[in-house]
FILO-439936 format. One record per residue (C-alpha): y, z, x; residue in three letters; residue number from 1. Coordinates in Angstrom, 1 decimal, decimal comma. Each point is the difference from the previous one (the first is absolute). Layout:
# residues N
+--------+--------+--------+------+------+
:     yy :     zz :     xx : resn : resi :
+--------+--------+--------+------+------+
:      Y :      Z :      X :  Ala :  NUM :
...
+--------+--------+--------+------+------+
# end
This chain:
# residues 245
+--------+--------+--------+------+------+
:     yy :     zz :     xx : resn : resi :
+--------+--------+--------+------+------+
:    0,0 :    0,0 :    0,0 :  Met :    1 :
:    2,4 :    0,9 :    2,8 :  Lys :    2 :
:   -0,8 :   -3,2 :    1,8 :  Arg :    3 :
:    0,8 :   -2,0 :   -3,2 :  Cys :    4 :
:    3,3 :    1,8 :   -0,4 :  Cys :    5 :
:    0,8 :   -0,6 :    3,7 :  Tyr :    6 :
:   -0,8 :   -3,7 :   -0,3 :  Ala :    7 :
:    2,1 :   -0,3 :   -3,2 :  Ala :    8 :
:    3,0 :    1,6 :    1,8 :  Cys :    9 :
:   -0,3 :   -2,4 :    2,9 :  Leu :   10 :
:   -0,2 :   -2,9 :   -2,4 :  Leu :   11 :
:    3,1 :    1,2 :   -1,9 :  Leu :   12 :
:    1,9 :    0,4 :    3,3 :  Ile :   13 :
:   -0,9 :   -3,5 :    1,1 :  Ala :   14 :
:    1,2 :   -1,4 :   -3,3 :  Glu :   15 :
:    3,3 :    1,9 :    0,2 :  Leu :   16 :
:    0,6 :   -1,1 :    3,6 :  Val :   17 :
:   -0,9 :   -3,6 :   -0,9 :  Gly :   18 :
:    2,3 :   -0,1 :   -2,9 :  Cys :   19 :
:    3,1 :    1,5 :    1,7 :  Gln :   20 :
:    3,1 :   -1,4 :   -1,5 :  Ser :   21 :
:    3,3 :   -0,7 :    1,7 :  His :   22 :
:    3,5 :    0,6 :   -1,4 :  Pro :   23 :
:    1,5 :   -3,1 :   -1,7 :  Pro :   24 :
:    2,6 :   -2,0 :    1,8 :  Leu :   25 :
:    3,6 :    0,7 :   -1,0 :  Pro :   26 :
:    1,6 :   -2,4 :   -2,4 :  Glu :   27 :
:    2,3 :   -2,5 :    1,6 :  Tyr :   28 :
:    3,7 :    0,2 :   -1,1 :  Gln :   29 :
:    0,7 :   -3,6 :   -0,9 :  Trp :   30 :
:    3,4 :   -1,6 :    0,7 :  Val :   31 :
:   -0,6 :   -3,7 :    0,3 :  Asp :   32 :
:   -2,2 :   -2,6 :    1,8 :  Gln :   33 :
:    2,1 :   -0,2 :    3,1 :  His :   34 :
:   -0,1 :    3,8 :    0,5 :  Gln :   35 :
:   -3,8 :    0,0 :   -0,7 :  Ala :   36 :
:   -0,6 :   -2,6 :    2,7 :  Leu :   37 :
:    2,2 :    1,9 :    2,4 :  Asn :   38 :
:   -1,9 :    3,2 :   -0,7 :  Asp :   39 :
:   -3,4 :   -1,7 :    0,4 :  Leu :   40 :
:    1,2 :   -1,2 :    3,5 :  Ala :   41 :
:    1,3 :    3,5 :    0,9 :  Glu :   42 :
:   -3,3 :    1,6 :   -1,0 :  Gln :   43 :
:   -1,9 :   -2,5 :    2,3 :  Ala :   44 :
:    2,4 :    0,8 :    2,9 :  Asp :   45 :
:   -0,9 :    3,7 :   -0,2 :  Arg :   46 :
:   -3,6 :   -0,8 :    1,1 :  Ile :   47 :
:   -0,2 :   -0,6 :    3,8 :  Gln :   48 :
:   -3,6 :    0,8 :    0,8 :  Thr :   49 :
:   -3,2 :    0,9 :   -1,8 :  Ile :   50 :
:   -3,3 :    1,5 :    1,2 :  Met :   51 :
:   -2,9 :    0,5 :   -2,4 :  Ser :   52 :
:   -3,7 :    0,2 :   -0,4 :  Arg :   53 :
:   -1,2 :   -2,3 :   -2,7 :  Cys :   54 :
:   -3,1 :   -0,8 :   -2,1 :  Asp :   55 :
:   -0,6 :   -3,7 :   -0,4 :  Val :   56 :
:   -2,3 :   -1,9 :   -2,4 :  Arg :   57 :
:   -0,5 :   -3,7 :    0,4 :  Val :   58 :
:   -1,6 :   -2,1 :   -2,9 :  Asp :   59 :
:   -0,9 :   -3,6 :    0,6 :  Ser :   60 :
:   -0,7 :   -2,8 :   -2,5 :  Asp :   61 :
:   -3,6 :    0,1 :    1,2 :  Trp :   62 :
:   -0,5 :    3,5 :   -1,7 :  Arg :   63 :
:    0,1 :    1,6 :    3,4 :  His :   64 :
:    1,8 :    3,4 :    0,1 :  Ser :   65 :
:    0,9 :    1,9 :    3,2 :  Thr :   66 :
:    1,5 :    3,5 :    0,2 :  Val :   67 :
:    1,5 :    1,0 :    3,3 :  Val :   68 :
:    2,4 :    2,6 :    1,5 :  Gln :   69 :
:    3,1 :   -1,0 :    1,9 :  Gly :   70 :
:    3,1 :    1,0 :    1,7 :  Ala :   71 :
:    3,4 :   -1,7 :   -0,1 :  Met :   72 :
:    3,2 :    0,3 :    2,0 :  Val :   73 :
:    3,1 :   -2,1 :   -0,5 :  Ala :   74 :
:    3,5 :    0,0 :    1,4 :  Lys :   75 :
:    2,7 :   -2,0 :   -1,7 :  Cys :   76 :
:    0,8 :   -2,8 :    0,2 :  Pro :   77 :
:   -2,8 :   -1,7 :    1,9 :  Asp :   78 :
:   -2,8 :    2,3 :    1,3 :  His :   79 :
:   -3,3 :    0,7 :   -1,7 :  Leu :   80 :
:   -3,5 :    1,2 :    0,9 :  Arg :   81 :
:   -2,9 :    0,2 :   -2,4 :  Leu :   82 :
:   -3,4 :    1,2 :    1,1 :  Arg :   83 :
:   -3,1 :    0,2 :   -2,2 :  Leu :   84 :
:   -3,2 :    1,9 :    0,6 :  Trp :   85 :
:   -3,4 :   -0,1 :   -1,7 :  Lys :   86 :
:   -1,9 :    3,1 :    0,8 :  Trp :   87 :
:    1,1 :    0,6 :    3,6 :  Thr :   88 :
:    0,5 :   -3,6 :    1,1 :  His :   89 :
:    3,3 :   -1,9 :    0,0 :  Ala :   90 :
:   -0,5 :   -3,2 :   -2,0 :  Ile :   91 :
:    3,5 :   -1,3 :   -0,1 :  Leu :   92 :
:    3,1 :    0,5 :    2,1 :  Asp :   93 :
:    3,2 :   -1,8 :   -0,9 :  Leu :   94 :
:    3,2 :    0,2 :    2,1 :  Thr :   95 :
:    3,4 :   -1,6 :   -0,8 :  Val :   96 :
:    3,0 :    0,1 :    2,3 :  Thr :   97 :
:    2,9 :   -2,4 :    0,6 :  Pro :   98 :
:   -2,2 :   -1,7 :    2,7 :  Glu :   99 :
:   -2,7 :   -1,0 :   -2,5 :  Gly :  100 :
:   -3,1 :    1,0 :   -2,1 :  Val :  101 :
:   -3,3 :    1,2 :    1,5 :  Trp :  102 :
:   -3,2 :    0,5 :   -1,8 :  Leu :  103 :
:   -3,3 :    1,6 :    1,0 :  Met :  104 :
:   -3,1 :   -0,4 :   -2,3 :  Leu :  105 :
:   -3,1 :    1,8 :    1,1 :  Ala :  106 :
:   -2,3 :   -2,4 :   -1,9 :  Asp :  107 :
:    1,5 :   -3,3 :   -1,0 :  Glu :  108 :
:   -2,9 :   -1,0 :   -2,2 :  Lys :  109 :
:   -0,1 :    3,4 :   -1,9 :  Asp :  110 :
:    3,8 :   -0,1 :   -0,2 :  Ala :  111 :
:   -0,1 :   -3,4 :   -1,6 :  Gln :  112 :
:   -2,5 :    1,1 :   -2,6 :  Ala :  113 :
:    1,9 :    3,2 :   -0,9 :  Ser :  114 :
:    3,3 :   -1,8 :   -0,2 :  Gly :  115 :
:    1,6 :    2,0 :    2,9 :  Leu :  116 :
:    0,4 :   -3,3 :    1,9 :  Ala :  117 :
:    1,8 :   -1,8 :   -2,9 :  Asn :  118 :
:    2,8 :   -1,9 :    1,7 :  Arg :  119 :
:    2,5 :    0,3 :   -2,8 :  Glu :  120 :
:   -0,7 :    3,7 :   -0,2 :  Gly :  121 :
:    0,5 :    0,5 :    3,7 :  Ile :  122 :
:    3,3 :   -1,9 :   -0,2 :  Asp :  123 :
:    1,2 :    2,0 :   -3,0 :  Gln :  124 :
:   -0,8 :    3,4 :    1,6 :  Val :  125 :
:    1,6 :   -1,2 :    3,2 :  Ser :  126 :
:    3,2 :   -0,3 :   -2,0 :  Arg :  127 :
:   -0,2 :    3,7 :   -1,1 :  Phe :  128 :
:    3,3 :    0,9 :    1,5 :  Asn :  129 :
:    1,8 :   -2,6 :   -2,1 :  Gln :  130 :
:   -0,8 :    2,0 :   -3,1 :  Phe :  131 :
:    1,7 :    3,0 :    1,7 :  Leu :  132 :
:    3,1 :   -2,0 :    1,0 :  Ser :  133 :
:    3,3 :    0,0 :   -1,8 :  Ser :  134 :
:    0,5 :   -3,6 :    0,9 :  Ala :  135 :
:   -1,7 :   -1,3 :   -3,2 :  Phe :  136 :
:    2,5 :    1,9 :   -2,3 :  Phe :  137 :
:    3,0 :   -1,0 :    2,1 :  Arg :  138 :
:   -0,9 :   -3,7 :    0,1 :  Asp :  139 :
:    2,6 :   -2,2 :   -1,7 :  Lys :  140 :
:   -2,7 :   -2,3 :   -1,2 :  Lys :  141 :
:   -1,5 :    2,8 :   -2,2 :  Leu :  142 :
:    0,4 :   -0,8 :   -3,7 :  Glu :  143 :
:   -0,5 :    2,6 :   -2,8 :  Val :  144 :
:   -1,8 :   -2,0 :   -2,7 :  Val :  145 :
:    0,0 :    2,7 :   -2,7 :  Tyr :  146 :
:    1,0 :    3,6 :   -0,5 :  Asp :  147 :
:   -1,7 :    2,0 :   -2,7 :  Leu :  148 :
:   -2,4 :    2,9 :    0,7 :  Asp :  149 :
:   -0,7 :   -1,8 :    3,2 :  Glu :  150 :
:    2,0 :   -1,9 :    2,5 :  Leu :  151 :
:   -1,7 :   -3,3 :    0,8 :  Tyr :  152 :
:    1,4 :   -1,9 :    2,9 :  Met :  153 :
:   -0,8 :   -3,0 :    2,1 :  Val :  154 :
:    0,9 :   -1,0 :    3,5 :  Arg :  155 :
:   -0,3 :   -3,7 :    0,8 :  Lys :  156 :
:   -0,2 :   -1,3 :    3,5 :  Thr :  157 :
:    0,2 :   -3,8 :    0,7 :  Pro :  158 :
:   -3,3 :   -1,3 :    1,4 :  Gly :  159 :
:   -1,9 :    3,2 :   -0,9 :  His :  160 :
:   -1,3 :    1,5 :   -3,2 :  Gly :  161 :
:    2,2 :    2,4 :   -1,9 :  Ala :  162 :
:   -0,6 :    3,8 :   -0,2 :  Ile :  163 :
:    0,0 :    1,6 :   -3,4 :  His :  164 :
:    0,8 :    3,7 :   -0,3 :  Cys :  165 :
:   -0,3 :    2,4 :   -3,0 :  Thr :  166 :
:    1,9 :    3,4 :    0,1 :  Val :  167 :
:   -0,4 :    2,8 :   -2,4 :  Asp :  168 :
:    3,5 :    0,6 :   -1,4 :  Arg :  169 :
:   -0,5 :    3,6 :   -0,9 :  Arg :  170 :
:   -0,9 :    1,2 :    3,5 :  Thr :  171 :
:    1,3 :   -2,9 :    2,0 :  Leu :  172 :
:   -3,3 :   -0,5 :    1,8 :  Thr :  173 :
:   -1,8 :   -3,3 :    0,8 :  Val :  174 :
:   -3,0 :   -0,6 :   -2,1 :  Lys :  175 :
:   -1,2 :   -3,4 :    1,1 :  Glu :  176 :
:    0,5 :   -2,9 :    2,4 :  Tyr :  177 :
:   -1,4 :   -3,5 :   -0,7 :  Arg :  178 :
:    0,1 :   -2,8 :    2,5 :  Phe :  179 :
:    0,2 :   -3,7 :   -0,7 :  Glu :  180 :
:   -1,9 :   -2,5 :    2,1 :  Asn :  181 :
:    1,8 :   -2,9 :    1,6 :  Ala :  182 :
:   -1,0 :   -2,1 :   -3,1 :  Asp :  183 :
:    1,7 :    2,4 :   -2,3 :  Gly :  184 :
:   -3,1 :    1,6 :   -1,4 :  Lys :  185 :
:   -0,3 :    3,8 :   -0,1 :  Leu :  186 :
:   -2,4 :    1,3 :    2,7 :  Gly :  187 :
:   -0,3 :    3,5 :    1,5 :  Ala :  188 :
:    1,1 :    3,1 :   -2,0 :  Lys :  189 :
:    0,9 :    3,5 :    1,2 :  Leu :  190 :
:    0,1 :    2,9 :   -2,6 :  Val :  191 :
:    1,6 :    3,3 :    1,1 :  Leu :  192 :
:   -0,7 :    3,2 :   -2,0 :  Ser :  193 :
:   -0,5 :    3,7 :    0,2 :  Asp :  194 :
:    3,5 :    0,7 :    1,2 :  Tyr :  195 :
:    0,7 :    3,5 :    1,3 :  Arg :  196 :
:    3,0 :    1,7 :    1,4 :  Leu :  197 :
:   -0,4 :    0,4 :    3,7 :  Val :  198 :
:    3,5 :    1,4 :    0,5 :  Thr :  199 :
:    2,9 :    0,5 :   -2,4 :  Asp :  200 :
:    1,1 :   -3,6 :    0,6 :  Glu :  201 :
:   -3,2 :   -1,9 :    0,7 :  Ile :  202 :
:   -2,7 :   -0,9 :   -2,5 :  Ala :  203 :
:   -3,1 :   -1,7 :    1,5 :  Trp :  204 :
:   -2,8 :   -2,0 :   -1,8 :  Pro :  205 :
:   -3,2 :    1,7 :    1,1 :  Tyr :  206 :
:   -2,1 :   -3,0 :   -1,4 :  Arg :  207 :
:    0,4 :   -3,6 :    1,2 :  Trp :  208 :
:   -2,2 :   -2,6 :   -1,7 :  Arg :  209 :
:    0,0 :   -3,5 :    1,4 :  Trp :  210 :
:   -1,7 :   -3,0 :   -1,7 :  Thr :  211 :
:   -0,7 :   -3,1 :    2,1 :  Phe :  212 :
:   -2,1 :   -3,0 :   -0,3 :  Asp :  213 :
:   -3,5 :    1,4 :   -0,9 :  Lys :  214 :
:    0,9 :    3,5 :    1,4 :  Val :  215 :
:    1,4 :    3,2 :   -1,3 :  Lys :  216 :
:    1,3 :    2,7 :    2,4 :  Leu :  217 :
:    0,7 :    3,5 :   -1,3 :  Asp :  218 :
:    1,7 :    2,4 :    2,4 :  Val :  219 :
:    0,6 :    3,7 :   -0,8 :  Lys :  220 :
:    2,2 :    1,9 :    2,4 :  Phe :  221 :
:   -1,1 :    3,5 :    0,9 :  Val :  222 :
:    1,9 :    2,6 :    2,1 :  Glu :  223 :
:    3,1 :   -2,1 :    0,3 :  Leu :  224 :
:    2,8 :    0,8 :    2,4 :  Asp :  225 :
:    3,3 :   -1,9 :   -0,1 :  Ile :  226 :
:    2,7 :   -0,3 :    2,7 :  Asn :  227 :
:   -2,0 :    1,7 :    2,7 :  Val :  228 :
:    0,4 :   -1,1 :    3,6 :  Glu :  229 :
:   -2,7 :   -2,5 :    1,1 :  Leu :  230 :
:   -0,8 :   -0,6 :    3,7 :  Pro :  231 :
:    0,1 :   -3,6 :    1,1 :  Glu :  232 :
:   -3,6 :    0,0 :    1,1 :  Arg :  233 :
:   -1,2 :    0,1 :   -3,6 :  Val :  234 :
:    1,1 :   -3,6 :   -0,3 :  Phe :  235 :
:   -1,9 :   -1,3 :    3,0 :  Val :  236 :
:   -2,7 :   -2,3 :   -1,2 :  Pro :  237 :
:   -3,6 :    0,7 :    0,5 :  Ser :  238 :
:   -1,5 :   -1,6 :    3,1 :  Arg :  239 :
:   -2,6 :   -1,7 :   -2,3 :  Arg :  240 :
:    2,7 :   -1,4 :   -2,3 :  Ala :  241 :
:    0,8 :   -3,7 :    0,0 :  Gln :  242 :
:    3,5 :   -1,3 :   -0,5 :  Lys :  243 :
:    0,4 :   -1,9 :   -3,2 :  Arg :  244 :
:    3,7 :   -1,0 :    0,3 :  Ser :  245 :
+--------+--------+--------+------+------+
# end
Protein backbone atom coordinates (compact mmCIF):
# COMPACT_ATOMS: atom_id res chain seq x y z
CA MET A 1 0.00 0.00 0.00
CA LYS A 2 2.80 2.38 0.93
CA ARG A 3 4.55 1.60 -2.33
CA CYS A 4 1.39 2.40 -4.29
CA CYS A 5 1.00 5.74 -2.50
CA TYR A 6 4.67 6.54 -3.09
CA ALA A 7 4.37 5.71 -6.80
CA ALA A 8 1.21 7.80 -7.08
CA CYS A 9 2.98 10.77 -5.47
CA LEU A 10 5.90 10.47 -7.89
CA LEU A 11 3.50 10.33 -10.84
CA LEU A 12 1.65 13.42 -9.59
CA ILE A 13 4.91 15.35 -9.16
CA ALA A 14 6.02 14.37 -12.67
CA GLU A 15 2.71 15.57 -14.09
CA LEU A 16 2.92 18.87 -12.21
CA VAL A 17 6.49 19.47 -13.35
CA GLY A 18 5.63 18.57 -16.94
CA CYS A 19 2.67 20.94 -16.96
CA GLN A 20 4.41 24.00 -15.54
CA SER A 21 2.86 27.14 -16.91
CA HIS A 22 4.59 30.42 -17.60
CA PRO A 23 3.20 33.89 -17.02
CA PRO A 24 1.52 35.39 -20.09
CA LEU A 25 3.33 38.03 -22.08
CA PRO A 26 2.30 41.62 -21.36
CA GLU A 27 -0.13 43.19 -23.79
CA TYR A 28 1.50 45.55 -26.26
CA GLN A 29 0.35 49.16 -26.07
CA TRP A 30 -0.55 49.88 -29.68
CA VAL A 31 0.21 53.27 -31.25
CA ASP A 32 0.52 52.71 -35.01
CA GLN A 33 2.25 50.49 -37.60
CA HIS A 34 5.38 52.63 -37.80
CA GLN A 35 5.87 52.48 -34.03
CA ALA A 36 5.21 48.74 -33.99
CA LEU A 37 7.90 48.05 -36.61
CA ASN A 38 10.32 50.26 -34.71
CA ASP A 39 9.58 48.42 -31.46
CA LEU A 40 10.05 45.03 -33.17
CA ALA A 41 13.47 46.20 -34.39
CA GLU A 42 14.43 47.47 -30.94
CA GLN A 43 13.38 44.17 -29.35
CA ALA A 44 15.65 42.33 -31.78
CA ASP A 45 18.55 44.69 -31.02
CA ARG A 46 18.37 43.76 -27.34
CA ILE A 47 19.52 40.20 -28.14
CA GLN A 48 23.27 40.05 -28.70
CA THR A 49 24.11 36.42 -27.86
CA ILE A 50 22.29 33.22 -27.00
CA MET A 51 23.47 29.94 -25.49
CA SER A 52 21.14 27.03 -25.00
CA ARG A 53 20.71 23.30 -24.78
CA CYS A 54 17.96 22.06 -27.08
CA ASP A 55 15.87 19.00 -27.86
CA VAL A 56 15.50 18.37 -31.58
CA ARG A 57 13.09 16.15 -33.50
CA VAL A 58 13.46 15.57 -37.24
CA ASP A 59 10.64 14.00 -39.27
CA SER A 60 11.20 13.13 -42.90
CA ASP A 61 8.74 12.38 -45.67
CA TRP A 62 9.87 8.77 -45.57
CA ARG A 63 8.23 8.31 -42.13
CA HIS A 64 11.63 8.41 -40.50
CA SER A 65 11.72 10.16 -37.13
CA THR A 66 14.87 11.09 -35.23
CA VAL A 67 15.08 12.63 -31.75
CA VAL A 68 18.42 14.06 -30.67
CA GLN A 69 19.92 16.45 -28.14
CA GLY A 70 21.80 19.56 -29.13
CA ALA A 71 23.50 22.75 -28.08
CA MET A 72 23.40 26.11 -29.83
CA VAL A 73 25.35 29.32 -29.45
CA ALA A 74 24.86 32.42 -31.56
CA LYS A 75 26.27 35.93 -31.65
CA CYS A 76 24.56 38.64 -33.63
CA PRO A 77 24.76 39.39 -36.41
CA ASP A 78 26.73 36.61 -38.09
CA HIS A 79 28.01 33.80 -35.82
CA LEU A 80 26.27 30.48 -35.14
CA ARG A 81 27.25 27.04 -33.86
CA LEU A 82 24.84 24.10 -33.67
CA ARG A 83 25.94 20.67 -32.51
CA LEU A 84 23.66 17.62 -32.30
CA TRP A 85 24.25 14.36 -30.44
CA LYS A 86 22.60 10.96 -30.52
CA TRP A 87 23.44 9.08 -27.37
CA THR A 88 27.04 10.23 -26.79
CA HIS A 89 28.09 10.69 -30.43
CA ALA A 90 28.10 13.98 -32.31
CA ILE A 91 26.12 13.46 -35.51
CA LEU A 92 25.99 17.04 -36.83
CA ASP A 93 28.12 20.12 -36.29
CA LEU A 94 27.21 23.34 -38.10
CA THR A 95 29.30 26.51 -37.85
CA VAL A 96 28.47 29.85 -39.47
CA THR A 97 30.82 32.86 -39.45
CA PRO A 98 31.44 35.78 -41.82
CA GLU A 99 34.10 33.57 -43.45
CA GLY A 100 31.64 30.86 -44.48
CA VAL A 101 29.54 27.84 -43.48
CA TRP A 102 31.05 24.54 -42.27
CA LEU A 103 29.18 21.27 -41.78
CA MET A 104 30.17 17.96 -40.22
CA LEU A 105 27.90 14.92 -40.64
CA ALA A 106 29.01 11.77 -38.82
CA ASP A 107 27.14 9.46 -41.18
CA GLU A 108 26.12 10.96 -44.52
CA LYS A 109 23.85 8.05 -45.47
CA ASP A 110 22.02 8.03 -42.13
CA ALA A 111 21.77 11.84 -42.19
CA GLN A 112 20.16 11.73 -45.63
CA ALA A 113 17.62 9.15 -44.49
CA SER A 114 16.71 11.06 -41.31
CA GLY A 115 16.47 14.42 -43.06
CA LEU A 116 19.37 15.98 -41.15
CA ALA A 117 21.29 16.44 -44.40
CA ASN A 118 18.40 18.20 -46.18
CA ARG A 119 20.13 20.97 -48.15
CA GLU A 120 17.30 23.49 -47.83
CA GLY A 121 17.06 22.77 -44.12
CA ILE A 122 20.77 23.33 -43.55
CA ASP A 123 20.60 26.58 -45.53
CA GLN A 124 17.62 27.81 -43.48
CA VAL A 125 19.19 26.96 -40.12
CA SER A 126 22.41 28.63 -41.29
CA ARG A 127 20.37 31.84 -41.55
CA PHE A 128 19.25 31.56 -37.91
CA ASN A 129 20.81 34.92 -37.00
CA GLN A 130 18.71 36.68 -39.63
CA PHE A 131 15.63 35.87 -37.56
CA LEU A 132 17.25 37.61 -34.59
CA SER A 133 18.28 40.68 -36.56
CA SER A 134 16.45 44.00 -36.55
CA ALA A 135 17.36 44.53 -40.23
CA PHE A 136 14.17 42.82 -41.46
CA PHE A 137 11.89 45.26 -39.63
CA ARG A 138 13.97 48.29 -40.64
CA ASP A 139 14.06 47.37 -44.35
CA LYS A 140 12.38 50.04 -46.48
CA LYS A 141 11.16 47.27 -48.83
CA LEU A 142 9.00 45.83 -46.03
CA GLU A 143 5.30 46.24 -46.76
CA VAL A 144 2.49 45.71 -44.23
CA VAL A 145 -0.24 43.93 -46.20
CA TYR A 146 -2.94 43.94 -43.54
CA ASP A 147 -3.35 44.88 -39.91
CA LEU A 148 -6.11 43.17 -37.89
CA ASP A 149 -5.44 40.77 -35.02
CA GLU A 150 -2.16 40.07 -36.78
CA LEU A 151 0.35 42.15 -38.68
CA TYR A 152 1.07 40.44 -41.99
CA MET A 153 4.05 41.83 -43.86
CA VAL A 154 6.08 40.97 -46.94
CA ARG A 155 9.62 41.91 -47.91
CA LYS A 156 10.40 41.55 -51.60
CA THR A 157 13.94 41.36 -52.90
CA PRO A 158 14.60 41.55 -56.67
CA GLY A 159 16.05 38.29 -57.96
CA HIS A 160 15.13 36.40 -54.79
CA GLY A 161 11.93 35.09 -53.27
CA ALA A 162 9.95 37.27 -50.85
CA ILE A 163 9.81 36.69 -47.09
CA HIS A 164 6.35 36.71 -45.47
CA CYS A 165 6.09 37.46 -41.75
CA THR A 166 3.12 37.22 -39.37
CA VAL A 167 3.23 39.09 -36.05
CA ASP A 168 0.80 38.72 -33.15
CA ARG A 169 -0.60 42.21 -32.63
CA ARG A 170 -1.54 41.71 -28.96
CA THR A 171 1.95 40.77 -27.76
CA LEU A 172 4.00 42.08 -30.72
CA THR A 173 5.79 38.76 -31.21
CA VAL A 174 6.63 37.03 -34.49
CA LYS A 175 4.48 33.95 -35.10
CA GLU A 176 5.63 32.78 -38.53
CA TYR A 177 8.00 33.33 -41.43
CA ARG A 178 7.28 31.89 -44.87
CA PHE A 179 9.79 31.96 -47.70
CA GLU A 180 9.11 32.19 -51.42
CA ASN A 181 11.23 30.28 -53.86
CA ALA A 182 12.76 32.09 -56.83
CA ASP A 183 9.73 31.07 -58.91
CA GLY A 184 7.37 32.83 -56.47
CA LYS A 185 5.99 29.67 -54.86
CA LEU A 186 5.93 29.42 -51.07
CA GLY A 187 8.58 27.05 -49.80
CA ALA A 188 10.05 26.74 -46.30
CA LYS A 189 8.12 27.83 -43.22
CA LEU A 190 9.26 28.72 -39.70
CA VAL A 191 6.74 28.84 -36.83
CA LEU A 192 7.76 30.44 -33.52
CA SER A 193 5.82 29.69 -30.33
CA ASP A 194 5.99 29.16 -26.55
CA TYR A 195 7.19 32.70 -25.90
CA ARG A 196 8.49 33.37 -22.39
CA LEU A 197 9.90 36.44 -20.73
CA VAL A 198 13.65 36.00 -20.28
CA THR A 199 14.10 39.53 -18.94
CA ASP A 200 11.68 42.40 -18.38
CA GLU A 201 12.30 43.50 -21.97
CA ILE A 202 13.04 40.26 -23.86
CA ALA A 203 10.54 37.57 -24.81
CA TRP A 204 12.00 34.47 -26.45
CA PRO A 205 10.22 31.74 -28.48
CA TYR A 206 11.26 28.47 -26.84
CA ARG A 207 9.95 26.43 -29.76
CA TRP A 208 11.06 26.80 -33.42
CA ARG A 209 9.39 24.58 -36.02
CA TRP A 210 10.83 24.57 -39.53
CA THR A 211 9.11 22.87 -42.47
CA PHE A 212 11.22 22.25 -45.56
CA ASP A 213 10.88 20.06 -48.61
CA LYS A 214 9.97 16.64 -47.16
CA VAL A 215 11.43 17.46 -43.74
CA LYS A 216 10.11 18.92 -40.47
CA LEU A 217 12.54 20.17 -37.82
CA ASP A 218 11.23 20.86 -34.32
CA VAL A 219 13.62 22.62 -31.90
CA LYS A 220 12.79 23.15 -28.23
CA PHE A 221 15.15 25.38 -26.28
CA VAL A 222 16.13 24.31 -22.76
CA GLU A 223 18.21 26.21 -20.19
CA LEU A 224 18.48 29.32 -22.32
CA ASP A 225 20.94 32.11 -21.53
CA ILE A 226 20.80 35.42 -23.38
CA ASN A 227 23.48 38.10 -23.66
CA VAL A 228 26.22 36.10 -21.98
CA GLU A 229 29.84 36.46 -23.05
CA LEU A 230 30.89 33.81 -25.58
CA PRO A 231 34.56 32.95 -26.19
CA GLU A 232 35.65 33.14 -29.83
CA ARG A 233 36.78 29.50 -29.79
CA VAL A 234 33.17 28.26 -29.70
CA PHE A 235 32.87 29.43 -33.32
CA VAL A 236 35.94 27.54 -34.55
CA PRO A 237 34.66 24.81 -36.94
CA SER A 238 35.18 21.15 -36.16
CA ARG A 239 38.29 19.65 -37.77
CA ARG A 240 36.02 17.12 -39.47
CA ALA A 241 33.74 19.78 -40.91
CA GLN A 242 33.71 20.62 -44.62
CA LYS A 243 33.23 24.15 -45.89
CA ARG A 244 29.97 24.55 -47.81
CA SER A 245 30.28 28.19 -48.81
